N, C-alpha and C positions, 0 to 999 in steps of 0.2 A: 504494500500500500504506500503511495507517495506521501511525503510529508506535507502537512498543511502549512502554508506560508502566512496565515493570518492567526494572530494570537490575541489573548485577552488584553484589552486596553487600546487596541488599534482603532483608528478612525476609518470607517468604511462607508461606501455608498452602494445601495442596491441597484443592480444593473438590469434586472428583469423581474417580472412578476407583478403582483398586485401593488406592492409598495415601491415600484421603480422610481428612482430619483431621491428617495429618502436617505438621509445620512444619520449616522449614529456611532456610538462606541461599542465595541464588542465586550459584552458582559461575561460571556463564558464561551469557551471553545471546546468542542467535543471531537477530537481527532479520530476516535474509533468509529464514529458515525458520519464523519465528514460534514458536520453541521456546526453552526455558531448561533448564539443568541445575541441580537443587536438591540440596543436600547431604543425603544419607540418604534420598532419595526415588527411586522407580523403579529399584531395584537389580537389575542383571542379571548373570549369570555369563558370562564370556568365557573361551574356551580360548586361552591365550597361549603362543606358541612361545618357547623360551629364546633369548636373545641374549647377547652378551658383557656387556651391562650389566645385564639383568634376567633373573631366574629364570623358568622356564616353569611351567605349571600352570594351574589354574582360578582366575581372579581375579574378584572382585566389584567392580563400579563402577557409578556413576550413569549412567543413559541420559537423553537429552533428553525433556522432557515439553512438551505443547502449552501455550502461554502462557495460553490461555483457561481452562485447568484449574487455575490458581493465582490466589490473590487476595492483595493486599498486606496486611500486618498493620499496623493503626493503631498508631503509637508511643504514643499517649495511652491508648486503651482496650484495647489488645491483642486487638482483634477484626478479622475480615476487613473490608476497606473498598475502595471504588473510589478511583481516583486522578484528580485534575484538575490543571489548570495555571492559574497566575495570575501576574501581573506585579507585582512589589513596587515600592515608591516609588523605589528606587534603580535601577530599570530591569531587574533580574534576573528571568528567567522561571524559576519554581520549581514543583515538584510539591507537591500538598497532599492530605491524606486528606479525602475528602468526608464521612466519618462525624463527625469531630471538628473539622475545619478546621486541624489541625496541619500545619505545613510539614515535608515529608519530606526535602528536600535540605538538606545541611549547608552 
């Protein structure tokens, strides 16, 4: 299985589907399922039973979305970009935006 190039905390844009064009931050990445949960994207309603901690009712929350349906946002140009890997002089392997060459990893 290929490695997912999108991680928790990345800024992404949805490129296809019902929420096309929406931007958000990745809240959770699920590499085994090839899915991510993006803040404010793919909102679904769930019927929640009341517990001692939480009140019951209909709640809205983000559902997972296929990782192929999102694109990383280039930190320099603020446009969707593909992600590549390169090794720096100090030996670190980092991700970079292919559109501008900007390093993504902090």
